[in-house]
PASEBA-1860 file (N, C-alpha, C; in nm, 3 decimals):
! residues 139
1> MERRVAAR> -2.036/1.425/-0.666/-1.933/1.345/-0.728/-1.844/1.436/-0.816 ~ -1.907/1.522/-0.896/-1.829/1.610/-0.983/-1.737/1.699/-0.905 ~ -1.784/1.747/-0.790/-1.701/1.831/-0.705/-1.578/1.759/-0.656 ~ -1.598/1.633/-0.618/-1.484/1.550/-0.572/-1.384/1.527/-0.680 ~ -1.431/1.499/-0.801/-1.345/1.473/-0.916/-1.263/1.601/-0.948 ~ -1.335/1.716/-0.947/-1.267/1.842/-0.975/-1.159/1.873/-0.871 ~ -1.188/1.845/-0.745/-1.090/1.868/-0.638/-0.972/1.774/-0.654 ~ -0.998/1.651/-0.688/-0.892/1.551/-0.707/-0.802/1.592/-0.823
9> MARQKAWM> -0.863/1.639/-0.935/-0.788/1.683/-1.049/-0.702/1.803/-1.018 ~ -0.755/1.897/-0.938/-0.678/2.016/-0.900/-0.559/1.975/-0.810 ~ -0.581/1.881/-0.721/-0.469/1.834/-0.640/-0.361/1.768/-0.725 ~ -0.404/1.687/-0.823/-0.310/1.621/-0.909/-0.228/1.722/-0.988 ~ -0.295/1.822/-1.039/-0.223/1.928/-1.116/-0.120/1.999/-1.029 ~ -0.162/2.036/-0.910/-0.074/2.106/-0.817/0.047/2.018/-0.781 ~ 0.019/1.891/-0.760/0.125/1.794/-0.726/0.227/1.784/-0.837 ~ 0.182/1.775/-0.960/0.270/1.755/-1.076/0.349/1.882/-1.109
17> EREEPARL> 0.298/1.998/-1.074/0.364/2.123/-1.111/0.463/2.173/-1.006 ~ 0.474/2.101/-0.896/0.570/2.141/-0.790/0.713/2.127/-0.838 ~ 0.800/2.208/-0.786/0.942/2.202/-0.826/0.999/2.062/-0.791 ~ 0.969/2.014/-0.673/1.005/1.880/-0.634/0.879/1.805/-0.599 ~ 0.817/1.740/-0.698/0.690/1.669/-0.669/0.708/1.556/-0.570 ~ 0.605/1.533/-0.494/0.605/1.424/-0.398/0.616/1.289/-0.471 ~ 0.669/1.190/-0.400/0.672/1.057/-0.460/0.533/0.996/-0.440 ~ 0.491/0.917/-0.540/0.362/0.850/-0.537/0.381/0.705/-0.568
25> WTILDETA> 0.336/0.618/-0.481/0.341/0.475/-0.502/0.199/0.425/-0.486 ~ 0.140/0.381/-0.597/0.002/0.340/-0.600/-0.009/0.193/-0.635 ~ -0.101/0.126/-0.562/-0.135/-0.011/-0.592/-0.285/-0.016/-0.623 ~ -0.317/-0.051/-0.742/-0.460/-0.052/-0.788/-0.506/-0.193/-0.810 ~ -0.623/-0.225/-0.758/-0.678/-0.360/-0.776/-0.713/-0.380/-0.921 ~ -0.680/-0.495/-0.975/-0.709/-0.528/-1.115/-0.857/-0.515/-1.148 ~ -0.944/-0.542/-1.052/-1.087/-0.534/-1.080/-1.129/-0.388/-1.116 ~ -1.060/-0.293/-1.061/-1.092/-0.151/-1.092/-1.063/-0.121/-1.238
33> LGRVIGGP> -0.964/-0.187/-1.296/-0.930/-0.164/-1.434/-1.034/-0.224/-1.531 ~ -1.110/-0.320/-1.486/-1.210/-0.384/-1.567/-1.351/-0.323/-1.552 ~ -1.366/-0.233/-1.461/-1.496/-0.170/-1.437/-1.513/-0.055/-1.536 ~ -1.587/-0.077/-1.643/-1.600/0.021/-1.752/-1.691/0.134/-1.710 ~ -1.633/0.253/-1.703/-1.711/0.372/-1.671/-1.687/0.474/-1.783 ~ -1.791/0.514/-1.846/-1.779/0.611/-1.955/-1.753/0.552/-2.092 ~ -1.747/0.420/-2.100/-1.727/0.354/-2.229/-1.582/0.316/-2.254 ~ -1.560/0.233/-2.354/-1.427/0.181/-2.383/-1.324/0.288/-2.413
41> EVMRAQYR> -1.360/0.392/-2.487/-1.265/0.497/-2.523/-1.219/0.574/-2.401 ~ -1.313/0.602/-2.311/-1.278/0.669/-2.185/-1.181/0.582/-2.105 ~ -1.208/0.456/-2.101/-1.119/0.363/-2.026/-0.980/0.361/-2.090 ~ -0.973/0.353/-2.224/-0.841/0.354/-2.288/-0.763/0.481/-2.256 ~ -0.835/0.595/-2.253/-0.770/0.723/-2.219/-0.720/0.718/-2.075 ~ -0.797/0.655/-1.987/-0.751/0.641/-1.847/-0.626/0.557/-1.838 ~ -0.624/0.446/-1.909/-0.507/0.356/-1.908/-0.384/0.436/-1.962 ~ -0.406/0.509/-2.075/-0.292/0.584/-2.132/-0.241/0.691/-2.034
49> RIIELTDL> -0.332/0.753/-1.959/-0.291/0.855/-1.863/-0.206/0.791/-1.751 ~ -0.250/0.676/-1.705/-0.166/0.609/-1.599/-0.028/0.572/-1.658 ~ -0.026/0.525/-1.783/0.101/0.490/-1.846/0.192/0.613/-1.854 ~ 0.135/0.729/-1.890/0.213/0.853/-1.894/0.273/0.886/-1.756 ~ 0.192/0.869/-1.653/0.239/0.903/-1.518/0.350/0.812/-1.474 ~ 0.346/0.685/-1.517/0.450/0.593/-1.475/0.586/0.629/-1.535 ~ 0.590/0.716/-1.636/0.717/0.763/-1.693/0.785/0.861/-1.598 ~ 0.711/0.919/-1.505/0.771/1.014/-1.413/0.859/0.944/-1.314
57> PNVMFQIM> 0.974/0.999/-1.277/1.068/0.930/-1.188/1.016/0.919/-1.046 ~ 0.917/0.995/-1.009/0.865/0.992/-0.873/0.739/0.908/-0.859 ~ 0.702/0.836/-0.964/0.578/0.756/-0.962/0.609/0.609/-0.974 ~ 0.551/0.530/-0.883/0.559/0.383/-0.887/0.416/0.334/-0.891 ~ 0.384/0.245/-0.986/0.249/0.194/-1.006/0.253/0.043/-1.012 ~ 0.165/-0.019/-0.934/0.152/-0.165/-0.934/0.004/-0.203/-0.942 ~ -0.021/-0.319/-0.999/-0.156/-0.374/-1.006/-0.162/-0.494/-0.917 ~ -0.266/-0.497/-0.834/-0.292/-0.615/-0.752/-0.377/-0.710/-0.834
65> PVAAGGHP> -0.321/-0.825/-0.876/-0.397/-0.914/-0.961/-0.507/-0.987/-0.886 ~ -0.613/-1.017/-0.955/-0.726/-1.091/-0.895/-0.673/-1.223/-0.839 ~ -0.578/-1.282/-0.908/-0.524/-1.413/-0.865/-0.454/-1.406/-0.728 ~ -0.421/-1.287/-0.680/-0.355/-1.274/-0.550/-0.450/-1.310/-0.437 ~ -0.581/-1.311/-0.462/-0.678/-1.345/-0.359/-0.692/-1.233/-0.257 ~ -0.722/-1.271/-0.134/-0.744/-1.169/-0.029/-0.617/-1.094/0.005 ~ -0.631/-0.966/0.026/-0.516/-0.880/0.064/-0.571/-0.769/0.153 ~ -0.482/-0.698/0.222/-0.532/-0.594/0.316/-0.615/-0.484/0.251
73> GVVGSFAV> -0.599/-0.462/0.120/-0.674/-0.354/0.055/-0.818/-0.388/0.026 ~ -0.860/-0.515/0.039/-1.000/-0.549/0.008/-1.097/-0.483/0.106 ~ -1.050/-0.440/0.221/-1.139/-0.375/0.317/-1.165/-0.227/0.284 ~ -1.088/-0.175/0.189/-1.104/-0.035/0.146/-0.972/0.028/0.117 ~ -0.979/0.138/0.041/-0.858/0.207/0.001/-0.807/0.294/0.114 ~ -0.678/0.318/0.108/-0.612/0.407/0.210/-0.484/0.459/0.149 ~ -0.435/0.567/0.202/-0.310/0.627/0.159/-0.225/0.650/0.283 ~ -0.101/0.605/0.277/-0.003/0.632/0.384/0.078/0.749/0.334
81> MGFPQRFT> 0.078/0.860/0.405/0.148/0.979/0.362/0.263/1.010/0.453 ~ 0.380/1.018/0.394/0.500/1.054/0.467/0.539/1.197/0.425 ~ 0.613/1.263/0.511/0.646/1.403/0.489/0.798/1.421/0.500 ~ 0.853/1.513/0.423/0.998/1.532/0.425/1.051/1.595/0.554 ~ 0.968/1.664/0.626/1.014/1.727/0.750/1.052/1.615/0.848 ~ 1.165/1.630/0.908/1.222/1.523/0.991/1.134/1.479/1.105 ~ 1.066/1.568/1.170/0.990/1.531/1.289/0.837/1.528/1.265 ~ 0.801/1.526/1.139/0.656/1.517/1.107/0.620/1.371/1.090
89> PNVVYVEN> 0.531/1.320/1.171/0.496/1.174/1.159/0.415/1.145/1.035 ~ 0.418/1.020/0.993/0.331/0.976/0.885/0.187/0.983/0.924 ~ 0.101/0.994/0.827/-0.044/1.004/0.848/-0.109/0.905/0.747 ~ -0.223/0.850/0.786/-0.300/0.765/0.694/-0.427/0.841/0.659 ~ -0.462/0.840/0.528/-0.583/0.905/0.480/-0.677/0.793/0.432 ~ -0.798/0.796/0.484/-0.901/0.698/0.446/-1.023/0.778/0.403 ~ -1.073/0.745/0.284/-1.188/0.815/0.227/-1.304/0.720/0.215 ~ -1.422/0.764/0.250/-1.541/0.681/0.228/-1.645/0.760/0.155
97> MTSALYIE> -1.767/0.712/0.145/-1.867/0.775/0.061/-1.903/0.919/0.109 ~ -1.907/0.940/0.240/-1.956/1.068/0.288/-1.851/1.155/0.358 ~ -1.732/1.099/0.382/-1.633/1.179/0.455/-1.494/1.124/0.433 ~ -1.399/1.181/0.501/-1.260/1.136/0.497/-1.207/1.141/0.638 ~ -1.104/1.060/0.662/-1.047/1.050/0.795/-0.895/1.050/0.782 ~ -0.831/1.130/0.870/-0.687/1.127/0.883/-0.652/1.054/1.011 ~ -0.571/0.953/1.002/-0.531/0.874/1.118/-0.386/0.911/1.153 ~ -0.368/0.956/1.277/-0.235/0.998/1.319/-0.177/0.909/1.430
105> DEKEVHTY> -0.257/0.821/1.488/-0.209/0.734/1.593/-0.095/0.647/1.539 ~ 0.020/0.652/1.608/0.140/0.584/1.559/0.123/0.435/1.536 ~ 0.056/0.365/1.624/0.032/0.222/1.607/-0.057/0.194/1.488 ~ -0.163/0.272/1.471/-0.252/0.250/1.357/-0.180/0.280/1.227 ~ -0.103/0.387/1.223/-0.025/0.419/1.102/0.071/0.307/1.071 ~ 0.135/0.251/1.173/0.226/0.139/1.151/0.153/0.020/1.091 ~ 0.032/-0.010/1.142/-0.045/-0.121/1.088/-0.075/-0.099/0.940 ~ -0.117/0.023/0.904/-0.143/0.052/0.762/-0.017/0.043/0.676
113> SLAFEQMA> 0.096/0.087/0.734/0.223/0.080/0.662/0.262/-0.065/0.632 ~ 0.245/-0.151/0.733/0.270/-0.295/0.713/0.176/-0.354/0.607 ~ 0.050/-0.312/0.612/-0.046/-0.361/0.513/-0.002/-0.322/0.372 ~ 0.041/-0.199/0.358/0.088/-0.152/0.229/0.207/-0.230/0.179 ~ 0.302/-0.257/0.269/0.420/-0.336/0.231/0.380/-0.475/0.187 ~ 0.281/-0.537/0.259/0.236/-0.669/0.220/0.173/-0.662/0.081 ~ 0.090/-0.560/0.054/0.029/-0.548/-0.073/0.130/-0.530/-0.184 ~ 0.231/-0.450/-0.161/0.336/-0.427/-0.260/0.407/-0.559/-0.297
121> AMALSPEE> 0.426/-0.644/-0.196/0.490/-0.773/-0.221/0.399/-0.867/-0.298 ~ 0.266/-0.856/-0.282/0.171/-0.942/-0.348/0.138/-0.896/-0.491 ~ 0.154/-0.767/-0.518/0.113/-0.708/-0.645/0.212/-0.743/-0.758 ~ 0.169/-0.720/-0.878/0.257/-0.737/-0.992/0.370/-0.635/-0.980 ~ 0.484/-0.665/-1.038/0.594/-0.569/-1.035/0.552/-0.447/-1.121 ~ 0.622/-0.334/-1.103/0.588/-0.218/-1.186/0.599/-0.249/-1.336 ~ 0.695/-0.330/-1.377/0.710/-0.365/-1.517/0.592/-0.450/-1.564 ~ 0.554/-0.549/-1.488/0.439/-0.633/-1.523/0.310/-0.552/-1.525
129> SLAMLERL> 0.300/-0.460/-1.432/0.181/-0.372/-1.425/0.172/-0.284/-1.548 ~ 0.284/-0.227/-1.590/0.286/-0.142/-1.709/0.249/-0.223/-1.835 ~ 0.300/-0.347/-1.843/0.266/-0.432/-1.959/0.115/-0.462/-1.962 ~ 0.053/-0.484/-1.845/-0.088/-0.507/-1.841/-0.164/-0.385/-1.887 ~ -0.126/-0.268/-1.839/-0.190/-0.142/-1.880/-0.177/-0.121/-2.031 ~ -0.061/-0.147/-2.085/-0.042/-0.131/-2.230/-0.131/-0.226/-2.312 ~ -0.148/-0.349/-2.264/-0.241/-0.443/-2.329/-0.383/-0.388/-2.324 ~ -0.424/-0.341/-2.207/-0.561/-0.287/-2.194/-0.581/-0.163/-2.282
137> ARQ> -0.479/-0.079/-2.293/-0.493/0.042/-2.376/-0.507/0.012/-2.521 ~ -0.454/-0.104/-2.563/-0.467/-0.143/-2.705/-0.597/-0.209/-2.741 ~ -0.674/-0.251/-2.643/-0.800/-0.325/-2.669/-0.908/-0.232/-2.717
END
């Protein structure tokens, strides 16, 4: 687990230090925000870090509220990655407990893209999501 966290942090650092950082649009389930790991102070630091990231012009953050009910993300997390190169197709990244998978099939990628669009429409707006994070960071 520590190795995965270290790798993820290294990727995040490299992403943020690029001359033209990639755009990031994240939808996080509200239940993940309530799962206390490391204690309340660690959680507040996590909330503050997300708030800082939302100040970046290339970052969009939304929270999927519990009240939204079932949505495509309940089956597991995924990332749809697009690339600036004109002829490079989008790819979906799916991570599980023991491995990761890159999906390149055009129809499957399209299905995941539609799922993400549906989730974005169901989630709180970026402004509502930021307000929720700020409330959590003050608790």
